[in-house]
N, C-alpha and C positions, 0 to 999 in steps of 0.2 A: 443397375437402374438406368445409367447414362446410355448404355448400349441399347436398351429397350426404347427410351425416348428418341434416340437418333433413328432407330428403325421405324418408329412410328411417324416421325417428321418426313422421312424418306418416302414411306408408303403413301402418305397424304399428297406429297408433291407429285409423285408419279400419277396418282389418280386425278389430281387437278389437271395435269397435262392432258390426260386421256379425255376428260370432260371438255376441255378447250378445243381439242381436235374434233370431237363429236359435234360440238357447237358449230365450228366452221363448216363442216361437211353438211350439217342441216341447213345452214344459210345458203350454201351453194345449190343444193338440190331444191330447196324451196324456191329460189329465183328462177332456176330452170323450169320447174314445174309451173310457176306462175306465167312465165313467157309462153310456154306450150299451150296453156289454157286460153291465153289471149289470142294466140295464132289460130286456134280451133274456132274461137268465136268469130274471128275475122276471116275465116276460111282461107287463111294463108299458111302454106307448108303443112297441109293437113296430115300427110302421111308421116312426115318426120316428127310432127308434134305428137301423134298417137304413140309412136315408139318412145319418145321422150317421157310422156305421161306414164307409160307402162314401166319404163326403167326407174322413174322417180318414185312410183308407188312401191316397186320392189325394194328400192334402197330405203324407203321410209319404213317398210315393215322390217327390213333387216336392222334398221336403226333402233326401232322399238325393242326388238329382241335383244340387241346389244345393251340397251339401257337396263333391261330386265336382268340379264346375266351379270351386268356390272353392279347393279344394286345388291344382288345376292352375293356377289363376290365381296363387296364392301362389308355387308353384315357379318359374313363368315370370318373375314380377316380381322375386323375390329375386335370380334370376340377373342380370336387368337392373340392379338396384340395385348389386350387387357390381361389375359391369362399370363402372357410372357412378362408383363410389367409386374404383376403380382408375384410371380415366381422369383423374379429378381429382387423384389422388395423383401422377400424372405432372407435372401443372402445379406441384404442391408441390415435386417433385424439381427441376424447372426453376428454380423460385425459389430453391432451396437452391444450386444450381450458380451462379446469378447472385450470391448472397450470398458464396459461396466465393471467386469471383474478385475480390471487392472486399475480401477479408480480408487481415490481415497474418500470419495463421497459416500457416506453410509447409505443414502437413499439408492444409489446406483448399485452398491454392493448387495443390498437387499434384493433388488430387481434381478440381478444376475443369479443370486442364490435360488430365487423362486423359479427361474428358468431351468436351472439344473435339477431341482427337486421335482418339477412337473414334467421334465423332458420336453420343454418347449423350445423348438428350433435347435436344441442341442441334445446330446445323449443324456438320458437320465443318469444322474451321479449324485447320490445322497451325501457322499463323503465331501465332495467339492462344495455342495450346497451348504452343508454344515459349516465348513470352513469360512465361506463368504458370509453366512448369517452371524457367525461368531465375531468376524471383524466389524461388521456393521453394528452388532449389539454392543460391543466394547465402546463404540462411539455414541451410544445412547439412542440408537434407532429402536423405537418401540415395537414396530412390526417385526424386526429381525429378532428382538428379544422374545417376542411371543412365539416366533417360529423355532427359536432355540429350545424353548419349553416343550414344544411338540416333538422336536427331534430327540430330545433327551428322554421325554416321557415314553416314546414309542421305540426307542432304540434304533433310530434312523441315522445312518452315517457314523455309527459308533455304539457303545454299550448303553443300556438303559440306566438312567440315573434320575430317580425320582426327586432326590433333594436338589440337585442342580436344576431340574425342570421347574420346581417351585420357585427357586430363586430367580430364574429368568422371568417366569410369569409375574411374580411380585414386582420386579423392576418395571415391566411393561404396564402392569395394572396401575402403578402410580401415575402413569400418563394416560389413564383411562382407555387403555387399548382394549377393544371389544374381545378380540381373540384371546387375549391373556386372561381377561376376567371370566370368560367362559371356560377357559382351561382350568383356572383355579376352582371355579364353581363346580364343574363336573368332577374334578378330582376329589374335592371334599365330600360331595353328596354321594359319590359312588363308592368311595373307599373309606369314608368316615365311619368310626366305630362308636361315636358318642353323639348326643344331641347337639352339643356345642359345635362340633365340626360340621354336622349337617346344616345347622343354622348359619354357620359362617359360609358354607358353600352357597346356600340360598341367598345370602346377602350379595355375593358376587353375581350370581345369575340374574338376580332381579335388576341390577344395574343395566345389564344388557337388555333383558326382556322388556323393560319398560320403555325403551326407545321406540319399539314397535315400528321399525322401518327397516328396509333391506340394507344390510351391511355385509362386509366381506364374508363370503361363504354362507350367507344367510344365517349368521351366528345368532341373531336375535330370535329367529324362529326356533332354532334348536334349543335356545335357553328357555323359551316359552314352553316347548314341548317337554323338556326335561323337568321343569318346575311342576308342570301339570301331573306327571307321573309320580313325582315325589309327594305331592299333596294327595294324590289318589290312593297311594299305598305304600309309603315308607314305614317300616316297622318301628323306627326310632323316634318318629314324631307323630303328633295327632293327625289323623286323617281329616282333610278339609276338602270336600267334594265341591264346594262353591268355588273355592280358589282354583281347584283343578280344572273345573269347567271354564272358568274365566280365562286361564292360560291357554287351554286348548282352543277356545274361540278366538283368541288373539292370533295364534298360529293358523288356524283354519281359515281365517278371513284373508290371510296372505296366501291362500291357496295351497297350503301344505297338506298333501294327501294323507300322510300319517296322522296328523292332528285331526283332520276331518273324520278319519275312520274312528280314532279313539273317541272323539266327541260324539259321534253317532252311537258308538257301543255304550258310552256312559249314559246318554239319553235313553237308550234302550233299556238299560238296567233300572232306570228311574221310571220306566213305563211311559216315557214321553215319546211315543213312536213316530209322530209326525216329524218332530225335529230329527229324530234318529234316521229316519228314511232320507230326509233332505241331505244330511251331511254324508251319509253312506253312499248315496248316489253321486255326490260330487267327488268323493274319493274314488269310487269305482270308475267314474268317467276318466280319471287319470290312470286307470289300469293298476290301481293299488290292490294287490291280491287279497289281503285280509278283509278289505271292504266287500269284495265279491261274496266271501263267506258270511259275513255279518249281515249283509243285505239278503242273501239267500235264506238266512235263519228267520228273517221277518216273514217271508213268504212261506216258508215251510211251517211256521207256527201260527201264521195268520195274525201276526201282531202289527196293528196299525194299517194293515192292508188286507185285502181278501185273500184267503188261503189259496195258494197257487203252486202245486207241486211241479208243474212244468217249468214255471219261471224259476222256482228254487233250483231245480235240477240244472238248468242252463247256467245259472250263476255258480253253483257248486263245481260244474264241469270246468268253467273258466279258472277257478281257483285250483282245482285238481291238476291242471296242466302244469302248475308251478309247484306241485307235490305239497300243497297245503294239507297238513294232517287232518284237521277237522273236516274239511270238505271231502277228503278221501274216505274218512270214517262214515260220515253221513251218507254218501253215495253208496258205500258198501252195504250199509244197513238197509237203505231203500231197496236195493236189488235183492238183498237176502230175503226180506219179507214181502216184497212186492208192493211197497207203499209208494203210490204215485207213478210207479213204473211196473212193467211186466216182470214178474219174479225171474231172476237169472242167477243161479248160484255161482256159476263161473264168473260172471262179471263182478259179483259181490267179492269173490276171493281176489280178483285183480285189484280192486280198490282197497281192500283191507290188508293187503300184503305188507305195505310199508307201515301203517299204523300198528300192526300186530307185533312189529319189532320193537316198539317202544312203549306199548300199553299192554300190561298183562291181561286186562279184561278183554281187549280186542283180540289178543293172542288166543284166549280160551275159545272165543267165538269163531275165530279163523280155523282152529283145529276141529271144532265142531262141524264147521261147513265141509271140511276135508274128510269127514267121517263117511266111510263107504260100507263098513260092516254093520253099523247100527243106524239104519235110516230113520227108524222110529225115534231115537234119541235126538237125532239131528232135526227132525221136523218139530219135535216138542220144544226144542231150544228156540227154533225160529218163531214158533207160535207165541211163546213167552216174550220174546224180543218184540214182536209186532204189537202185542198188548201194551207193553211198556211204552213203546214209541207213540201209540195212539193216545194213551193217557197223558203222556208229556206233551202231546200235540193238540190238546184240547184248546179251542180258541179262547183268547183272553177276553175279559168282559169290558175292555177299554173301548172307547169309541174309535171307529175307523175314520 
């Protein structure tokens, strides 16, 4: 860093000297030019004055060109200098990380642990990270205790130890640490085998979710989204779609694409297509793949919008690029029966190939499309499929 600053000062000093020289030259030629003009007006030394004017004009143009290149040189080199300073600042950051890991301050030990866990300015080293977190956790640092919970739960830097993870989470949760509260909540709600455990997890998650502001790793948004999915369909507790929608909305309003998509799908199930389209479009704007498919379904079925196979196809194709199974399946069927597109059996097989490997019904259709010996059977299957799709695709009676 010091070397960079010294280089910067030296560079500025050299350029100031260059500016001073240009200024002195300009004054000199300006005086000569002025005297020559006066001589011409007075008709004294006419020939020599003309030569002087030409020389002064030439030097003036040269001066202007010099200034142009000089300014360009400054802008280019300032950029290089700033980059050089930034690069050297990285070295200073590395030095500070190395100092942090030798510290006895739990906050600094925690920061060093995060650096090694994330590979920030140092080589990724989960073992060293866990050691640093452990030292900070022993000194009562809540963030380090929460990270120890994550490390133990996921087997980072050592073997998986769920009991130890819970102990660390609980220690940090007593200090109202968001990360620990979320860790406990997600653990109980995803692995709990009883209502009591699920509700215990919900209790922890709600503490984080109700804050409704951006926290470390957007934990509050994740808590809101997880709570919404629990209330939407956990088999151990009563379904509560009103609460599910409320939590989805909290996360969606913080621009979470996943929650926006889920909220759109939930509204679509409730036949509230205007809201469904609004949230699905917001999610799709963030290139969230499932939103492409859900939005395409609205256009394909004419739900809340005018039926538009072309728009649906474009959206399905966007999702299909990411191998979305529903989008691949629908595109395959569209090409198989010629619904909204020109019938193309080969294209249908391309789209249905992956879905056929996971869905027995699609596998039967795929095999039928590959039928070359019995074309009549293949065409009959396609005709039945087209009828089913058209019936399923009858426009809803809802207002558009």
